[in-house]
C-alpha positions in Angstrom: 29.1 18.1 -5.8 28.5 14.3 -5.8 27.5 12.9 -9.2 24.7 10.3 -9.0 23.3 7.9 -11.5 19.9 6.3 -11.1 19.2 2.6 -12.0 15.8 1.0 -11.8 13.8 -2.0 -13.4 11.0 -2.0 -15.9 8.1 -1.9 -13.5 7.7 1.9 -12.7 5.1 2.5 -15.4 6.8 5.8 -16.2 6.9 6.5 -19.9 10.1 5.3 -21.7 10.6 8.8 -23.1 10.7 10.3 -19.6 13.2 7.7 -18.4 15.5 8.3 -21.3 15.1 12.1 -21.1 16.3 12.0 -17.5 19.0 9.5 -18.0 17.5 6.8 -15.8 19.1 3.5 -16.6 16.6 0.6 -16.8 17.5 -3.1 -16.2 14.4 -4.8 -17.6 12.6 -7.9 -16.4 12.0 -10.9 -18.6 8.7 -12.1 -20.0 8.0 -15.6 -21.4 4.9 -16.0 -23.6 4.1 -19.5 -24.8 7.8 -20.5 -24.2 9.2 -17.5 -26.2 11.3 -15.1 -24.2 11.0 -11.3 -24.4 12.7 -8.4 -22.7 10.2 -6.1 -21.0 9.7 -2.8 -22.8 12.5 -3.6 -25.4 11.2 -6.7 -27.3 7.6 -6.2 -26.1 5.5 -3.3 -24.8 2.9 -3.5 -22.0 0.1 -3.1 -24.5 1.4 -5.9 -26.6 1.7 -8.2 -23.6 -2.0 -7.6 -22.7 -3.0 -8.8 -26.2 -1.3 -12.1 -25.5 -2.9 -12.3 -22.1 -6.3 -11.6 -23.5 -5.7 -14.4 -26.1 -5.1 -16.9 -23.2 -1.4 -17.3 -23.8 0.8 -19.0 -21.2 2.7 -16.1 -19.6 5.2 -15.6 -16.8 7.7 -13.0 -15.8 11.2 -13.3 -14.2 13.9 -11.0 -12.8 17.0 -9.9 -14.6 20.2 -11.9 -14.4 22.7 -10.7 -11.8 25.3 -10.2 -14.6 23.1 -7.4 -16.1 23.3 -5.5 -12.8 27.0 -6.0 -12.3 27.8 -4.8 -15.9 25.5 -1.8 -15.5 26.9 -0.8 -12.1 30.5 -1.1 -13.3 29.9 0.9 -16.5 28.0 3.7 -14.7 30.4 4.0 -11.8 33.6 4.0 -13.9 33.8 7.8 -13.8 33.4 7.8 -10.0 29.7 8.4 -9.9 27.6 7.1 -7.1 24.7 4.8 -8.1 21.3 4.7 -6.5 19.5 1.5 -7.7 15.8 1.5 -6.8 13.5 -1.4 -7.5 10.0 -2.9 -7.2 9.0 -4.2 -3.7 11.1 -7.2 -2.6 7.9 -9.0 -1.6 6.8 -9.4 -5.2 10.1 -10.2 -7.0 13.7 -11.2 -6.3 14.9 -8.2 -8.3 15.8 -6.2 -5.3 17.8 -9.1 -3.7 19.6 -9.7 -7.0 20.5 -6.0 -7.1 21.9 -6.1 -3.6 24.1 -9.1 -4.4 25.3 -7.4 -7.6 26.2 -4.2 -5.6 28.6 -6.3 -3.4 30.2 -7.7 -6.5 30.6 -4.4 -8.4 33.6 -2.1 -8.1 31.3 0.9 -8.1 29.7 2.7 -5.1 26.1 1.4 -5.3 23.2 1.9 -2.9 20.2 -0.3 -3.5 16.7 0.8 -2.4 13.6 -1.3 -1.9 10.8 1.0 -3.1 8.3 -1.1 -1.2 6.0 -0.5 -4.1 5.5 -0.9 -7.9 3.9 0.9 -10.8 3.6 4.6 -10.1 4.4 3.9 -6.4 7.9 3.2 -7.7 7.7 5.8 -10.5 7.0 8.7 -8.1 10.1 7.7 -6.1 12.2 7.8 -9.3 10.8 11.2 -10.2 11.8 12.6 -6.8 15.2 10.9 -7.0 15.9 12.7 -10.2 15.1 16.0 -8.5 17.0 15.3 -5.3 20.2 14.0 -7.0 20.3 17.1 -9.2 20.0 19.3 -6.2 23.2 17.7 -4.9 21.7 16.4 -1.6 23.8 14.1 0.5 23.0 10.4 0.2 21.7 10.1 3.8 19.3 13.0 3.2 18.1 11.4 0.0 17.4 8.1 1.7 15.5 9.8 4.5 13.4 11.6 1.9 12.6 8.4 0.1 11.4 6.7 3.3 9.2 9.8 4.0 7.8 9.6 0.5 7.1 5.8 0.9 5.2 6.6 4.1 3.0 9.1 2.2 2.2 6.9 -0.8 -0.7 4.5 -1.0 -1.2 1.9 -3.8 -4.4 0.0 -4.5 -4.8 -2.8 -7.0 -8.2 -3.7 -8.5 -8.1 -7.2 -9.9 -9.2 -7.7 -13.5 -9.2 -11.5 -13.8 -9.4 -13.9 -10.9 -8.0 -16.6 -13.2 -4.6 -14.8 -13.1 -4.7 -14.8 -9.3 -5.4 -18.5 -9.3 -2.6 -19.1 -11.8 -0.2 -17.2 -9.6 -1.3 -19.1 -6.5 -2.6 -16.1 -4.6 -6.1 -17.5 -4.2 -7.6 -21.0 -4.4 -9.3 -22.3 -7.6 -12.5 -22.7 -5.6 -12.5 -19.1 -4.4 -11.7 -17.9 -7.9 -14.5 -19.9 -9.5 -17.0 -18.5 -6.9 -15.7 -15.0 -7.4 -16.0 -15.3 -11.2 -19.6 -16.5 -10.9 -20.7 -13.5 -8.8 -18.4 -11.1 -10.6 -16.4 -10.0 -7.6 -13.7 -7.4 -8.2 -11.2 -7.9 -5.4 -9.2 -4.9 -4.3 -5.7 -5.1 -2.7 -3.2 -2.7 -1.3 0.5 -2.9 -0.5 1.2 -3.1 3.2 5.0 -2.9 4.0 5.5 -3.9 0.4 3.3 -7.0 0.5 0.1 -7.3 -1.5 -2.9 -7.8 0.8 -6.5 -8.2 -0.3 -8.7 -5.9 1.6 -12.1 -5.6 -0.1 -14.5 -7.1 -2.6 -16.6 -5.0 -4.9 -19.1 -6.1 -7.6 -19.3 -3.1 -9.8 -17.1 -0.3 -11.1 -19.2 2.2 -9.2 -18.6 0.4 -5.9 -14.9 0.2 -6.6 -14.7 3.9 -7.1 -16.8 4.6 -3.9 -14.4 2.3 -1.9 -11.3 4.1 -3.3 -12.7 7.5 -2.5 -13.4 6.5 1.0 -9.9 5.0 1.4 -8.3 8.1 0.0 -10.2 10.4 2.3 -8.9 8.4 5.2 -5.4 8.3 3.9 -5.3 12.1 3.3 -6.8 13.1 6.7 -5.1 16.5 7.3 -2.8 16.2 4.2 -2.9 17.8 0.8 -3.3 15.5 -2.3 -0.1 15.7 -4.3 -0.3 13.0 -7.0 -2.5 10.4 -8.5 -1.2 7.7 -10.9 -3.4 5.2 -12.6 -2.0 2.2 -14.5 -4.5 0.1 -16.3 -4.7 -3.1 -18.2 -6.7 -2.1 -21.3 -9.6 -0.5 -19.5 -9.3 3.2 -20.2 -13.0 3.8 -19.9 -12.9 2.8 -16.3 -9.9 5.1 -15.8 -12.0 8.0 -17.3 -14.8 7.2 -14.7 -12.3 7.3 -11.9 -10.7 10.5 -13.1 -14.2 12.2 -13.3 -15.2 11.1 -9.8 -11.9 12.1 -8.2 -11.9 15.4 -10.0 -15.3 16.2 -8.6 -14.6 14.8 -5.1 -11.1 16.1 -4.5 -10.9 19.1 -6.9 -7.9 17.4 -8.5 -7.1 17.1 -12.2 -3.5 16.2 -12.6 -3.4 12.4 -13.3 -0.5 10.3 -14.5 -1.9 7.5 -16.7 -0.2 4.6 -18.4 -0.6 0.9 -19.3 0.4 -1.3 -16.3 3.6 -3.2 -16.3 3.4 -6.9 -17.4 4.7 -7.9 -14.0 1.5 -6.7 -12.4 -1.0 -7.5 -15.2 0.4 -11.1 -15.3 -1.0 -11.6 -11.8 -4.0 -9.2 -11.9 -5.3 -9.8 -15.5 -7.0 -7.9 -18.2 -9.1 -5.0 -16.9 -7.0 -4.5 -13.8 -6.2 -1.0 -12.3 -3.2 0.1 -10.3 -4.2 3.2 -8.4 -1.5 5.2 -6.6 -2.0 8.3 -4.3 0.7 10.5 -2.9 0.0 13.1 -0.1 2.1 16.1 0.9 
């Protein structure tokens, strides 16, 4: 039976204990806060990053160096194992492209996968990869199953601070100022791995109503399998969402965590990443 090893980056929003327990090897992204560098989830946690963001610190994130990938691939493949390296969508970071370049420079057998997602959208793919590799499935079958899972996963992002979108160049300063004045809560989704803004809400209640409508449309003839919610220090909003979705969909098995700095750096304090998987 083929032996596989799984590599990912630090943006899946899966608990570190889970990743360690299942021997998933993480190549972390880098974070700079007021010109001081940190390694994501090693030198600084998602919760600690949010405190800096709330205090108005100058923050940015960057992908890992190619040497980290090459060294990791060479070490993991030294015993003949095949490596599946799965990463956040290539449309939000150069991490995937760096992994591809490193795979060509490594002596190991490495397959690099663009998850087309982030947060629990990436996390659920990792969870399934753990299961499929332990079942001993062939690589082609695993890749087919990943694509099927991607087609049956939907991610929404509720923006917390428009100032972070302005800073990241995703909306103009004028639009951001107007949005702040009328307290707009933009909602985006990933389409083919790209973040597209699709709706503006003004209250948490209207955000939840919109998400329920979208999820109903997405399910349409399918069973609801998983819901993951990553939040930027706004657990009371998460509790409201859980209560509404439990009542609406008779579902009560939520995965909850603090959102990765890579997302909260763009979406700000109070943001929500909402991921749905259908059967």
